[in-house]
N, C-alpha and C positions, 0 to 999 in steps of 0.2 A: 404514674406514681402518686397521683392525688385524685380526689373526687369531691364534688360538692353539689348541693342543691341550689336552685335559684330561690329567691325569697318567696315566690308564689307556690313553690313546690311543683311546678309544671315541667321543669327540665332538670337534668343531671348533666354536669360537665365532667369529663375525665381527661387526665393528662397521663401520657404513657411513655414508656422507656424508648420508644422509637421516635419521639419528638412530636407525635400527633396529639392534637387536642380534639375532642369530640363533644357534641351536645346531643343528648338523648332525651326523648319524651319520657315522662314517667308512666304513661299509659301505652299499652301495646296497640298497634294498628293492624287491621286485617292484612294478611299476607298478600292478597291481590292488590291492595293499595300500595304496598311496598315494592311491587314488581318481583318479589322473591317467591316463586312458585312453591319451592320446597325449602323452608328455612331449616337450619341445622337443628338437631335435637336440643342443643343447649339454648336455642332461641325460641323453642316451641312452647306453646301453652294451649291446651284444648279447652274451649268454652263448653260449659255443660248445657246441653240441649237435647231433648228427646228426638227432635226431627233432624237436626243438623249439628255437626261438630265443626266449628270454625277454627281453623288454625290461625293463631295470633303470633305476631313477631314483633320484637322490639328492635328497631333499626335506628341508627343515628340520624338525627336531623341533618347534621353535617359533620364532616371531619376535615381537618386542616393540618398540613405539616407545618406547624408553627416554629419548630425548633430543629436545629441540626444535630442536637444531642438530646438526652432524656428531658422530657417535660416533667418538672418536679413539683410545680404548684399551680393551682388554678382556682379562680374565684369569679363569681358573677359581679358585675357592677350594674345594679338596677336590673331592668329587664332587657336592655339594649346592648350591653357590652360584656365582654369576657376578658379577664386579665390572666396571663400565664407567665411562668418563669421557667427557666431551664438551665441545664448544665452548660449550655452554650453561652451563658452570661447575659442573656437578653430577657427583657420583659416585653411581652407582646400584648397589644390591645386589639381585640377582634370585635368587629361589629356583627352582632348575631343575625340581623336581618339580611345584610348583604353577604354574610359569611366570608368577609374579607378582612385582612389585616389592616388596621387603621393607623397603627403606630408601633414603632420598635425602638426600645431604649436599651443601650448597652451598659451593663454594670461592670464589665471587665473581669468579673469573677463568676465562677459557677454558682448558680442559685440553688440552694438546698430547700428553701421553703419561701412562701410569700403569703401576705394577707393584705387586706384593704380596709380602710376605715369607712364605715357607712356614713359617717358625719362629714369628714373632710375630703374623702376621695384619695387620701394619701396611701400609696402602695409601699409596704415595707417588705424588704427581702432579707433573707438570712444567708450568709456565706460562711465559709469555714472560719469560725471565730469572730465574725463581724456582722453588723447589721447595716443595711443601706436603705435609702428611700428614693422614691420617684413619684412625681406628681404630674 
């Protein structure tokens, strides 16, 4: 239910209704490198070349079932971490390199949105009629 770019523009993070958060490269990789011999039409792009048409595919760098309900907010924290919030009332901190959950904070209420301060690292969450914070 949310999407964002990292500060360098190299990755996109997505939060979806099935509770999954994913990190995607902003540039396609060759299909042979992704292990996907025949990517779906929605993920295809043909490179222009007179001698060879290479099929390119954008596949996630990783996916993680971070939430038990909809993931509703997602933000990068620098280049190393990702913060997500969801209707399960949790804020999750994910290490991008290890692709593992580093920390889980319970807010006790469904999270409708979140943002993070680039200066202080303060995470702000929005709930039905209220605002919370986690650091």
